[in-house]
C-alpha positions as CSV (number, residue, x, y, z in Angstrom):
1,M,0.0,0.0,0.0
2,S,1.6,3.3,-1.2
3,S,0.9,7.0,-0.8
4,P,1.3,9.6,-3.5
5,G,5.0,9.8,-4.5
6,Y,7.3,12.7,-3.7
7,D,10.3,13.9,-5.7
8,V,13.2,15.6,-3.9
9,K,14.2,17.5,-7.0
10,D,14.2,21.3,-6.3
11,K,13.2,20.6,-2.7
12,V,14.7,22.0,0.6
13,I,15.8,19.3,2.9
14,L,17.0,19.1,6.5
15,I,19.1,16.1,7.7
16,T,20.1,15.4,11.2
17,G,23.5,13.7,11.8
18,A,24.5,15.0,8.4
19,N,28.3,15.0,8.9
20,R,29.1,11.3,8.5
21,G,27.9,7.9,7.7
22,I,24.4,7.5,6.3
23,G,23.7,11.2,7.0
24,K,26.5,12.3,4.8
25,A,25.4,9.9,2.1
26,F,21.9,11.4,2.3
27,V,23.4,14.9,1.7
28,D,25.4,13.7,-1.3
29,G,22.5,11.6,-2.6
30,F,19.8,14.3,-2.4
31,F,22.1,16.7,-4.3
32,K,22.7,14.0,-6.9
33,H,18.9,13.7,-7.3
34,G,18.4,17.5,-7.7
35,A,17.7,18.9,-4.2
36,K,17.7,22.7,-4.1
37,K,19.2,23.1,-0.6
38,V,20.2,21.0,2.3
39,Y,20.3,22.0,6.0
40,A,23.1,19.9,7.5
41,A,22.0,19.5,11.1
42,V,24.9,18.6,13.4
43,R,26.1,19.1,16.9
44,T,29.4,20.7,15.8
45,I,29.1,23.1,12.9
46,S,32.7,22.8,11.8
47,S,32.2,19.1,11.2
48,V,30.4,19.8,7.9
49,D,33.0,22.2,6.5
50,P,34.1,19.7,3.9
51,L,30.5,19.3,2.7
52,V,30.1,23.1,2.5
53,E,33.2,23.2,0.4
54,L,32.0,20.4,-1.8
55,H,28.5,21.5,-2.4
56,G,28.8,25.3,-1.9
57,A,27.7,27.6,0.9
58,D,24.6,28.6,-1.0
59,K,23.3,25.0,-1.1
60,L,24.7,23.4,2.0
61,I,23.6,25.2,5.1
62,P,25.1,24.1,8.5
63,I,22.6,24.3,11.3
64,H,23.1,23.3,15.0
65,I,20.9,20.5,16.3
66,D,21.7,18.3,19.3
67,L,18.9,15.7,19.7
68,Q,19.4,15.7,23.4
69,K,18.8,19.4,23.7
70,V,15.3,20.5,22.9
71,S,16.3,24.2,22.7
72,S,18.6,23.5,19.8
73,I,15.8,21.8,17.8
74,Q,13.5,24.7,18.6
75,E,16.1,27.3,17.4
76,A,16.7,25.3,14.3
77,A,13.0,25.3,13.5
78,K,13.0,29.1,13.6
79,I,15.8,29.2,11.0
80,A,14.7,26.4,8.6
81,T,11.3,27.7,7.9
82,D,11.4,26.8,4.2
83,V,12.1,23.1,4.8
84,Q,10.0,20.6,2.8
85,V,11.7,17.3,3.7
86,V,13.0,16.4,7.2
87,V,15.2,13.3,7.5
88,N,15.8,12.4,11.2
89,N,18.9,10.4,10.6
90,G,20.8,11.2,13.9
91,G,21.0,8.4,16.5
92,V,23.2,6.5,18.9
93,L,24.2,2.9,19.5
94,D,25.5,1.7,22.9
95,L,26.0,-2.0,23.3
96,T,25.2,-3.6,26.6
97,S,23.3,-6.6,27.9
98,P,20.1,-6.2,29.9
99,L,21.6,-7.6,33.1
100,S,24.8,-5.5,33.1
101,E,25.4,-2.7,35.6
102,N,25.0,0.0,33.1
103,A,21.9,-1.4,31.4
104,I,19.5,1.2,32.7
105,S,21.8,4.2,31.9
106,S,22.4,2.8,28.4
107,L,18.7,2.4,27.8
108,E,18.0,5.9,29.1
109,F,20.7,7.4,26.9
110,Q,19.5,5.6,23.7
111,M,15.8,6.4,24.4
112,D,16.7,10.0,25.0
113,V,18.4,10.4,21.6
114,N,16.6,7.8,19.4
115,V,13.1,8.3,20.8
116,Y,12.7,11.6,22.5
117,G,14.9,13.2,19.9
118,L,12.5,12.0,17.2
119,M,9.5,13.3,19.1
120,H,11.0,16.7,19.5
121,M,12.0,16.8,15.8
122,A,8.4,15.9,14.8
123,Q,6.8,18.3,17.1
124,N,8.9,21.2,16.0
125,F,9.2,20.5,12.2
126,V,5.9,18.9,11.2
127,P,4.1,22.2,11.5
128,I,6.6,23.7,9.1
129,L,6.2,20.8,6.7
130,V,2.4,21.2,6.8
131,K,2.7,25.0,6.3
132,N,4.9,24.3,3.2
133,G,2.5,21.9,1.6
134,G,3.0,18.6,3.5
135,G,6.3,17.5,2.2
136,S,7.9,14.4,3.7
137,F,9.1,13.3,7.1
138,V,11.7,10.5,7.0
139,Q,12.8,8.5,10.1
140,L,16.0,6.4,10.0
141,N,14.9,3.3,11.9
142,S,16.7,0.0,11.7
143,L,16.3,-3.7,11.2
144,S,16.6,-3.7,15.0
145,S,13.2,-2.0,15.0
146,L,11.8,-5.3,13.8
147,R,13.8,-7.7,16.0
148,C,16.6,-7.7,18.6
149,P,19.7,-9.2,16.8
150,A,21.7,-10.0,20.0
151,N,21.4,-9.6,23.7
152,N,23.8,-6.6,23.8
153,F,21.5,-4.8,21.3
154,F,18.6,-4.9,23.7
155,A,18.6,-1.1,24.5
156,Y,19.2,-0.1,20.9
157,A,16.5,-2.4,19.6
158,A,14.1,-1.2,22.3
159,S,14.7,2.5,21.3
160,K,14.4,1.7,17.6
161,S,11.2,-0.3,18.1
162,A,9.8,2.7,19.9
163,S,10.9,5.1,17.2
164,F,9.2,2.8,14.6
165,A,6.0,2.9,16.6
166,I,6.2,6.7,16.6
167,T,6.8,6.7,12.9
168,Q,3.7,4.6,12.3
169,S,1.7,7.0,14.4
170,L,3.0,10.0,12.5
171,R,1.9,8.3,9.2
172,T,-1.6,8.0,10.7
173,S,-1.5,11.6,11.9
174,L,-0.2,13.2,8.7
175,P,-2.4,12.4,5.7
176,N,-0.8,15.1,3.5
177,T,2.8,14.3,4.4
178,L,4.7,11.3,3.1
179,V,6.1,9.6,6.2
180,V,8.9,7.1,5.5
181,S,10.5,4.5,7.8
182,V,14.0,3.4,6.7
183,H,15.3,0.0,8.0
184,P,18.9,-0.5,7.1
185,G,20.9,-3.6,8.1
186,P,24.7,-3.4,8.4
187,I,25.9,-0.3,6.4
188,A,29.5,0.9,6.1
189,T,29.6,3.5,8.9
190,D,31.6,4.2,12.1
191,M,28.6,2.9,14.1
192,V,28.7,-0.5,12.4
193,D,32.4,-0.7,12.7
194,A,32.1,-0.2,16.4
195,F,30.4,-3.5,16.9
196,G,32.5,-5.4,14.3
197,G,29.9,-5.5,11.5
198,G,32.1,-4.0,8.9
199,S,32.8,-7.2,7.0
200,K,29.1,-7.5,6.2
201,A,28.5,-3.8,5.6
202,E,27.2,-2.3,2.3
203,P,27.8,1.2,1.0
204,A,25.9,4.1,2.7
205,S,25.2,5.6,-0.7
206,Q,22.7,2.8,-1.5
207,V,20.6,3.9,1.5
208,A,20.2,7.3,0.0
209,D,19.4,6.0,-3.5
210,A,16.9,3.5,-2.0
211,L,15.2,6.3,0.0
212,V,14.9,8.6,-3.0
213,E,13.4,5.8,-5.1
214,A,11.0,4.8,-2.3
215,M,9.8,8.4,-1.9
216,K,9.1,8.7,-5.6
217,K,6.9,5.6,-5.3
218,G,5.3,6.8,-2.0
219,E,6.4,3.8,0.0
220,F,6.3,3.7,3.7
221,M,9.0,1.1,4.7
222,V,12.4,1.0,3.0
223,Y,14.8,-1.9,3.0
224,P,18.0,-0.5,1.4
225,D,20.5,-3.4,1.6
226,S,20.6,-7.1,1.0
227,K,20.2,-8.1,4.7
228,S,17.3,-5.7,5.2
229,R,15.6,-7.0,2.1
230,E,16.0,-10.5,3.3
231,I,14.2,-9.7,6.6
232,G,11.8,-7.4,4.8
233,D,10.7,-10.2,2.6
234,A,9.9,-12.3,5.6
235,Y,8.1,-9.3,7.2
236,K,6.2,-8.4,4.1
237,S,2.9,-10.2,4.8
238,F,2.6,-8.6,8.3
239,Q,3.6,-5.2,6.9
240,E,1.0,-5.3,4.1
241,K,-1.9,-6.9,6.2
242,V,-1.4,-5.1,9.5
243,I,1.2,-2.3,9.7
244,E,0.2,-0.3,6.6
245,P,-3.6,-0.5,6.8
246,C,-3.3,0.4,10.5
247,T,-1.1,3.4,9.8
248,K,-3.3,4.8,7.0
249,S,-6.5,4.9,9.1
250,A,-7.2,6.5,12.4
251,N,-10.2,4.2,12.8
252,Y,-8.4,0.9,12.2
253,S,-10.5,-2.0,13.4
254,W,-8.9,-4.8,15.5
């Protein structure tokens, strides 16, 4: 079940966590597909200096956002009033088991960034998207939103399961905005290298290309790599019969 498609050509886009990994690939990918301007939302403005040099100061606009600091999101929303697409890519991964001494603090940290950060981004930027015609709100979730891959992923998986639930609710709440949930598997980023997944990782650029293509088709869930497509195929029936009908109707019947 698809929504009307959305083309990023000539659009103004904001991306959190835009300085590296998948976020940087989104910047490059959106410009490749004709984006007009990108707000690169990062904690440290100087971290996107190479991207400004590459794409030009008139097209790549650094903007400060720290997903743990609501005030930074509120201030960014006052600046990026012309934004038409928001990609909440920023997130954290902290591996620990549920019975470890730091389990609670790790869970709180990841929920703070991956869940509450998403909530604050949505609450501050959705009104701008609506004002500018609806646009698109994209959330970078994970295969870990659909299952916990290992015991030391419990807190990350819990946070990404919660962010996926929020993304579903946003889709129900925003009939004129294309809401997209991206579920990558191991992608070649510093985050994946940190848990030793680099040998199975695929290029970050293909996440950006898959997202742009999915947006054109109006698709809700995106599986951008071979591992995610494998699990996506297994999940497909549940997605089509339960997830997507539920998220397109505020009056879904159990």
